N, C-alpha and C positions, 0 to 999 in steps of 0.2 A: 591749625593748633585752636586750642578754643573749640570746635565746630561740631556740633553732634554726628553721627554716625548718618550714611545715607537709609534710607529701609530700600530693599528689594522689592518685587515687585516681580508676580508672574502670570499672567496672560494665557487662557487657552481657546483659540484662533481658530475658527473652523472655515475650512476649506470651502471652494465655489467649488461643485458637485457639476463638473460635463457630462450632461446624460448624451451629448449625440452622438458617444460608440456602446455604446447599451443596446443589447438587446435582445429579447424574447428566448427564451431558449424552449420556455414548455407550459403551458395549460391545457386547463381542464374540458372546454372548449369558447365559443364566440361564440357573438353575434354579426353577420353581414352588414358589414356599414361602422360595427363598435368593435374590431375588434384588438386583441391582446396589444400589437404595440403601442393603441393606443396612451395607454395609461401611463407608457412611459415620454410623450411626444413634444414634453414641455408645454401644452396646452391644455388648457381647465377647461375648454368646452368639449375636444370630442372625451372618448372615455373608451374604457373595454367597458363590454355589457355581455354574458352568456344568454346563450339563445330564452325570449320568451313566448317563443310559442310553442301548438308542439309538435316535435317534444321537449319537455322544461326538462332538461339534469336537473339531475339533485343535487343539496349536497353535501357532500364539499366542492369546492371549485378553487382551482391552485393555479395563478403565475407566478414563474420562477422566467428570473431576472437574469443572463451576464453582464454583469458593469465595467470588465473589460481589462480592472485594475484594481486591487485588491487596496483596501483601507482599513481602519482603522473605525470604525462605523458607534454613531455614540444616538445616535437618535435612524428610526423610519419615523417618515411620512405616507400616511393614505389621507389624500384628498380625494370625497367623497363626490359623485353628482351634485352640482349647485343646480340642477334642472329638475328636482323631485327626490323623493327615497328611493324610488325602485330599482332595490340590486343593492344599497350602503348597506354594509357591514358590519355583524353587527357579534355575533362571536367571530373569532381569530385561531391560527395561533403562525407565529411569526417564526422560517430559518434561516439563518445565514452560516453560509461553507467555505471555506476554500476551494471543496473537489462539490462538483455538480452530483458528479453518483455517490453522494454521502451525508445525506444532510443530518442525521442522530437527529437532537432533541430539538422541540422548540427550544427559540433563545428565550420567547416571551408567550404565554398564551394570554388573552382579557376576552375584553370587549369594548367594542367599540359607546361613544359618545353620540345617542342621536343627533342628528341636525350637519349641514352642509359645509362647520368649519373644516380644511384641516385636520387631522390629529399628529400627533406626535408618539411615540413611544420612543421611554427614553432606555439604554441600551448601558444596563450598570454591568461600570471601570471598560467597558469598550470592546466590543471585540471584532476578531480579523477577519475583513468576509470580501471576496469578488463574487460572492454569487446567495440574491437574497431570491427566497421563495416564500408569500402569502397561499394559506389557506383558510380560505374564508369559508364559518359553521355552518355560519345561521346568516339571517336577513334581517334587514329591523324589522320591517310589517309582513317576518315568517315564510317569504313568500322562496321561489324558491334559484333568484337569480342572484346576481353578484355584480358590480359596476366597481368603474375607479376610477376618479379621474386624470387621477396623479399617483404615482409610485413616487418614494424617492430617500434618501437620506442623507446623514449630517452626518460628515464624516474629521475629524481633528490628525489628518494624518492618513497619507499617502504611500502605503510600503514598497 
């Protein structure tokens, strides 16, 4: 009696995403020693890189991942290689899906800023997904290659 009503607050806490069960289900190409699975191995010192000797496959390059669980995806994370710019993605399309045979339209299309820092793509209103596919449409130096040190997501719930 005589006290003020308590305030109600709400906080969205993002989940820790365990990538140990993730698997690459498709990729456009990979160089020996820089295989596609290295983009999701949790080690930023390894990388996925497309071939950079003859023949050099041209863009677009893609990688698709099964997260083995369905999440409400809030952000997508791309970490470029830190030991140089070769292959770092410039223009991209990002797809999220519940069905690996139906990608629909890109959820986000854009251009990553140049530099080795981790890039975060906000997914407006979140989206349920078990699979993601990143399509690299160009490279920062306009070369034929694509690389990624790590790919990941930020999610607010697991379905």
